[in-house]
C-alpha positions in Angstrom: -81.1 -107.9 52.6 -82.2 -108.9 55.4 -85.6 -107.8 55.6 -85.9 -108.5 51.7 -85.8 -111.7 52.6 -89.1 -111.7 54.9 -90.9 -110.1 52.3 -93.2 -112.7 50.4 -93.0 -112.0 46.6 -96.7 -112.8 44.8 -96.7 -115.9 42.9 -98.6 -114.9 39.9 -102.6 -113.8 39.7 -104.1 -114.4 43.0 -106.8 -117.2 43.3 -110.3 -116.4 43.4 -112.0 -117.7 45.9 -115.0 -120.4 45.2 -117.8 -118.8 46.2 -120.4 -121.5 48.0 -123.4 -122.8 46.4 -126.9 -121.6 47.9 -128.5 -123.5 45.7 -131.5 -125.6 47.8 -130.7 -129.2 48.2 -134.2 -129.8 50.0 -137.6 -127.9 50.5 -140.7 -128.5 52.8 -143.6 -125.8 51.9 -146.1 -124.5 55.1 -149.2 -122.7 54.4 -150.2 -123.2 51.0 -146.4 -122.1 50.2 -146.6 -118.6 51.9 -143.7 -120.2 54.1 -140.4 -122.3 53.0 -138.5 -124.7 54.5 -135.3 -125.2 53.0 -131.7 -126.8 53.5 -128.9 -126.0 51.6 -124.9 -126.9 51.8 -123.2 -123.8 53.5 -126.4 -124.3 56.2 -124.8 -127.8 57.5 -128.3 -129.4 57.1 -130.2 -127.2 59.2 -133.4 -126.5 58.4 -133.8 -122.5 56.9 -137.2 -120.3 57.6 -138.1 -118.2 54.5 -141.8 -115.9 54.0 -141.8 -113.0 51.6 -142.9 -109.7 53.7 -144.9 -107.7 50.6 -145.4 -104.7 53.0 -141.6 -104.3 53.2 -140.9 -106.2 50.1 -138.2 -108.2 51.6 -137.5 -111.4 52.1 -137.5 -112.4 55.7 -135.4 -115.6 56.8 -134.3 -117.1 59.7 -132.7 -120.5 61.1 -134.6 -123.3 62.8 -131.6 -124.1 64.6 -132.0 -127.8 64.1 -132.1 -131.2 61.4 -135.0 -132.6 62.4 -137.8 -131.6 59.9 -140.6 -132.0 62.6 -138.9 -129.8 64.8 -138.0 -127.4 62.1 -141.9 -127.3 60.8 -143.0 -126.4 64.7 -140.4 -123.6 65.0 -141.5 -122.3 61.7 -144.9 -122.3 62.8 -143.6 -119.9 65.6 -141.6 -118.0 63.3 -144.9 -117.4 61.2 -147.2 -116.6 64.0 -144.9 -114.1 65.2 -144.6 -112.2 62.0 -148.3 -112.4 61.4 -148.6 -110.3 64.8 -146.5 -107.9 63.8 -148.2 -107.3 60.4 -151.5 -106.9 61.9 -149.9 -104.4 64.4 -148.3 -102.2 61.7 -145.2 -102.7 62.8 -141.8 -103.4 60.8 -140.5 -107.0 61.1 -136.9 -105.8 60.2 -135.8 -104.1 63.1 -135.0 -100.5 62.2 -131.2 -99.8 62.9 -130.5 -97.0 65.6 -129.9 -94.4 62.7 -133.5 -95.0 61.3 -134.8 -95.1 64.9 -133.6 -91.6 65.3 -134.4 -89.9 62.3 -137.7 -91.5 62.5 -138.4 -90.1 66.3 -137.6 -86.8 65.5 -139.2 -86.7 62.1 -142.7 -87.6 64.7 -141.3 -84.7 67.2 -140.6 -82.0 64.8 -144.8 -82.2 63.8 -144.8 -80.4 67.1 -142.8 -77.5 66.1 -144.4 -74.2 66.2 -147.5 -75.2 68.3 -146.3 -77.6 71.4 -142.4 -77.2 70.7 -140.0 -74.5 69.5 -137.3 -74.6 66.4 -134.6 -74.7 69.1 -135.9 -77.4 71.1 -136.3 -79.7 68.0 -132.1 -78.6 67.8 -131.3 -79.7 71.0 -133.1 -83.1 70.7 -131.2 -84.0 67.4 -127.7 -82.7 68.6 -128.6 -85.1 71.9 -129.5 -87.8 69.6 -126.3 -87.7 67.5 -124.2 -87.9 71.5 -126.5 -91.4 71.4 -125.1 -92.5 67.8 -121.5 -91.7 68.3 -122.1 -94.2 71.7 -124.0 -97.0 70.1 -123.3 -96.8 66.5 -125.4 -95.7 63.6 -125.8 -99.0 61.6 -126.2 -101.4 64.6 -130.1 -102.7 64.9 -131.7 -101.5 68.1 -132.4 -104.8 69.1 -128.9 -105.8 69.5 -128.4 -102.6 71.9 -127.7 -104.5 75.6 -129.2 -102.7 78.0 -126.3 -102.9 80.0 -124.2 -101.2 77.9 -125.8 -97.7 79.3 -123.7 -98.6 82.1 -120.9 -96.7 80.1 -122.8 -93.6 78.7 -121.9 -91.3 81.2 -118.3 -92.5 80.9 -118.0 -92.3 76.8 -119.4 -88.8 76.7 -116.9 -87.5 79.2 -113.9 -89.2 77.4 -115.0 -86.7 74.5 -115.9 -83.9 76.4 -114.5 -83.8 80.3 -116.6 -80.5 80.6 -119.9 -81.8 79.9 -122.4 -81.1 83.2 -124.4 -83.5 85.0 -127.5 -81.7 84.0 -126.3 -81.7 80.3 -126.3 -86.0 80.9 -129.1 -85.9 82.7 -131.2 -84.9 80.0 -129.7 -86.3 77.7 -130.6 -89.8 79.4 -134.4 -88.2 79.4 -134.3 -87.8 76.1 -133.1 -91.1 74.5 -135.5 -93.0 77.2 -138.0 -90.8 75.9 -137.7 -91.9 71.9 -137.1 -95.8 73.3 -140.8 -95.4 74.9 -141.8 -94.3 71.5 -140.6 -97.1 69.8 -142.0 -99.6 72.4 -145.5 -98.1 72.1 -145.0 -98.7 68.3 -144.0 -102.0 68.6 -140.0 -101.5 67.2 -139.3 -103.1 70.4 -140.0 -104.8 73.7 -140.8 -102.7 76.8 -137.7 -104.9 78.7 -135.6 -103.1 76.1 -135.9 -99.7 78.1 -132.6 -98.5 79.0 -131.5 -98.0 82.7 -129.0 -95.6 83.3 -126.9 -95.2 86.5 -127.4 -92.9 89.0 -126.2 -89.2 88.7 -126.4 -86.3 90.9 -128.2 -83.6 88.5 -126.8 -80.8 90.7 -127.9 -77.6 91.8 -127.0 -75.4 88.9 -127.7 -72.1 89.9 -128.4 -69.2 86.9 -126.4 -66.3 87.7 -128.6 -63.5 88.9 -128.5 -60.0 86.9 -128.0 -57.1 89.6 -130.6 -54.2 90.0 -127.8 -51.7 88.2 -128.0 -53.7 85.6 -131.3 -54.0 84.6 -131.7 -50.2 85.1 -129.2 -50.2 82.2 -131.3 -51.8 80.2 -134.1 -50.3 81.0 -132.5 -46.5 80.3 -130.8 -47.8 77.7 -134.2 -49.3 75.7 -135.8 -45.1 77.2 -133.1 -43.5 75.1 -133.2 -41.8 71.5 -129.7 -43.4 70.6 -131.8 -47.4 70.8 -134.4 -46.0 68.4 -132.3 -44.1 66.4 -129.2 -46.4 66.3 -130.8 -49.0 63.6 -133.0 -49.1 60.0 -135.4 -46.6 59.6 -137.9 -49.8 59.0 -137.0 -51.3 62.8 -137.7 -48.7 65.0 -141.0 -49.8 65.6 -139.6 -53.0 66.1 -136.8 -52.0 69.0 -140.0 -50.5 70.3 -141.6 -54.1 70.7 -138.7 -55.1 72.2 -138.4 -52.3 74.7 -142.1 -53.8 75.9 -141.7 -57.5 75.9 -138.4 -56.8 78.0 -140.8 -55.2 80.6 -143.2 -58.2 80.6 -140.7 -60.7 80.8 -139.3 -58.6 84.0 -142.6 -57.9 85.0 -144.4 -61.1 84.5 -141.5 -63.7 84.9 -143.2 -65.4 82.0 -140.9 -67.4 79.2 -139.7 -65.6 75.9 -141.5 -68.3 73.8 -145.1 -67.7 76.2 -144.7 -63.9 75.9 -143.7 -64.9 71.7 -147.3 -66.8 72.0 -149.6 -64.5 73.9 -152.7 -63.4 72.0 -154.5 -60.3 73.0 -157.6 -63.2 74.3 -154.9 -64.0 76.9 -154.9 -60.4 78.3 -157.5 -60.6 80.4 -157.6 -57.8 82.7 -156.1 -54.9 83.2 -156.1 -52.8 86.8 -154.9 -49.1 87.7 -154.5 -48.8 91.2 -153.5 -45.7 92.8 -149.9 -46.7 95.1 -148.5 -44.8 97.5 -146.1 -42.5 95.2 -148.2 -43.0 91.4 -150.6 -45.2 90.0 -149.6 -49.3 89.7 -150.8 -50.8 86.6 -151.4 -54.3 86.9 -152.4 -57.3 84.2 -154.0 -60.6 84.5 -152.8 -62.7 81.9 -154.2 -66.2 80.9 -151.7 -68.7 78.8 -153.4 -71.6 76.9 -151.9 -75.1 77.4 -150.3 -74.8 73.4 -148.7 -71.4 74.9 -146.9 -72.8 77.7 -143.6 -74.9 78.1 -145.1 -77.4 80.3 -148.5 -78.1 78.1 -150.5 -76.5 81.4 -152.4 -73.7 81.5 -152.2 -71.0 84.2 -153.3 -67.5 84.9 -150.2 -65.2 85.5 -150.5 -61.8 87.8 -148.2 -59.1 87.0 -147.3 -55.8 86.9 -146.6 -53.0 84.3 -150.0 -53.0 82.4 -150.0 -50.0 80.9 -147.0 -51.5 78.3 -150.2 -53.4 76.9 -152.1 -50.3 76.2 -149.5 -48.6 74.9 -148.9 -51.6 72.2 -152.4 -51.3 71.3 -151.5 -48.0 69.6 -148.9 -49.3 67.8 -150.5 -52.2 66.0 -153.5 -52.7 63.8 -153.4 -56.4 64.8 -155.6 -56.2 68.2 -158.2 -59.1 67.7 -158.8 -61.4 70.1 -156.4 -64.2 68.5 -153.8 -61.9 67.1 -150.9 -61.9 68.8 -149.8 -59.4 71.1 -145.8 -59.8 70.0 -146.2 -59.9 66.4 -145.0 -58.2 62.7 -146.7 -55.4 62.4 -146.7 -55.9 58.8 -147.9 -59.5 58.4 -149.5 -60.2 62.1 -147.3 -63.5 62.6 -145.1 -64.4 65.1 -141.8 -62.3 65.7 -138.8 -63.9 64.2 -136.8 -65.4 67.0 -133.2 -64.6 65.2 -134.4 -61.2 64.8 -135.6 -60.6 68.4 -131.9 -61.9 69.6 -130.2 -59.5 66.6 -131.6 -56.6 69.0 -131.4 -58.0 71.9 -127.6 -58.3 71.1 -127.3 -55.2 69.6 -128.3 -53.8 72.9 -125.6 -55.5 75.0 -122.9 -54.8 72.8 -124.3 -50.7 73.3 -124.4 -51.0 77.2 -121.3 -52.8 77.2 -123.0 -55.6 78.9 -122.0 -57.9 76.3 -118.2 -58.2 77.9 -119.7 -60.0 81.2 -118.9 -63.5 81.8 -122.2 -64.5 81.3 -123.9 -61.9 79.6 -127.7 -61.0 80.2 -130.3 -63.2 78.3 -134.1 -62.7 77.9 -134.1 -66.0 80.5 -132.4 -63.7 83.1 -135.4 -61.4 82.8 -137.6 -64.1 84.7 -134.9 -65.1 87.0 -134.5 -61.5 87.6 -138.3 -60.9 88.2 -138.1 -64.8 90.5 -135.3 -63.2 93.1 -137.1 -60.0 92.9 -140.5 -61.5 94.1 -138.8 -63.7 97.1 -137.0 -60.6 98.6 -140.2 -59.0 98.2 -141.8 -61.5 100.3 -143.8 -63.1 98.0 -144.4 -67.0 98.8 -142.7 -69.7 96.9 -146.1 -71.3 96.4 -147.5 -68.5 94.7 -144.5 -68.0 92.5 -144.4 -71.2 91.0 -148.1 -70.8 90.6 -147.1 -67.8 88.7 -143.8 -68.6 86.9 -145.2 -72.2 85.9 -142.7 -74.5 87.5 -142.2 -76.4 90.3 -141.3 -75.6 94.0 -138.2 -78.0 93.4 -136.9 -75.9 90.8 -137.4 -73.1 92.8 -135.3 -74.5 95.7 -132.3 -75.7 93.1 -132.7 -72.4 91.0 -133.2 -69.8 94.0 -131.6 -71.1 97.1 -129.4 -68.5 96.8 -131.8 -65.8 98.2 -131.1 -63.5 101.4 -132.2 -65.6 104.0 -133.5 -62.5 105.9 -136.8 -63.3 103.8 -137.4 -66.7 105.7 -136.1 -65.3 108.8 -138.7 -62.4 108.8 -141.3 -65.4 108.5 -139.9 -67.5 110.9 -139.3 -65.1 113.6 -142.2 -62.6 112.9 -143.5 -61.8 116.7 -146.4 -63.3 117.8 -148.3 -63.5 121.5 -148.7 -66.2 123.5 -150.7 -67.7 126.4 -149.4 -68.7 129.9 -148.5 -72.4 128.5 -146.4 -70.9 125.8 -149.4 -71.8 122.7 -149.6 -68.5 120.1 -153.0 -67.1 120.0 -152.6 -64.2 117.9 -149.6 -63.6 115.2 -148.8 -59.7 115.7 
């Protein structure tokens, strides 16, 4: 009974709120009627600015924040000039929402898919911007996002996912700033809007190096009859391509995407040199700007050039502009998901899929770099061949046995009487 006494019972039908009247009580025109200044009761006698934006089919209104007509005219002229400048530069008068900006930038980036960017990389950008939208809000206007707000971005991401790594956060920061720079170039934002993130160490995230025994296991299985026969009849030739692709990746250090985009015109020279025990085949590849990840053309020196000789016997697409690794029926680029399907089939057959971090195609590039460093190749030559920075080599391959460095630092030399090196032995 006591609770019921505190419950207010409705008294008849609820009263409707009276709508405020926005009827203009006073008006003033500028620029032959293009600009309208007006007052209405809800504005409290503050003059309002209004102009029709035909390009966007919308009315642009803004308060002049003054009751004095002379001040209102001066402010209205400033507003009108600012609007005309935006229209002349073909920039929107109405600010984008965060979601609109993200969708427009992603659509812009999608044009590069296929020749400058892979579909997988574009999907990574999309995922990163989903995290950004969850942070700032989908419908917030981009002009209303404070730069100081990004001081909390890392803590926000870690609250939702405590296992997110510093490297992932740094990559997301780069994507967000790239989108902002694009918006600034197009006049959507002022250059001072570029967000500043707190400093965060990226850390050294060394990839697992597959053992020589693991690589030998992959190599031997792909040479076996089981690899070629344990599949659909139409996939035997395709699996042979996967085997050759594996050998190229492990002996040249190029990326999977670069390998898939390599053309026969880029296979410049094939050498057959007599080694100590057997003939050694070497190859020189040329990757154009649109074939590399960092958009820089480079030459690659590698071994197992005999693979390219054998590949030409399998395909009819051997012209200069034809892909080395292509669909033998259509000549088009091999489908990425199909390549990984057969790779995963190999991992399952060999038991390598049971490892904590099963080998991937990128591990073959890592295996190549590690083995070359162990063989005494200078890091500068390696970074030129692989198309990566010296800093990247230091971060990723700093685990390589110090005996490689020690051999260079402590090699014998002959000195004169005052201790100056005169000749390396």
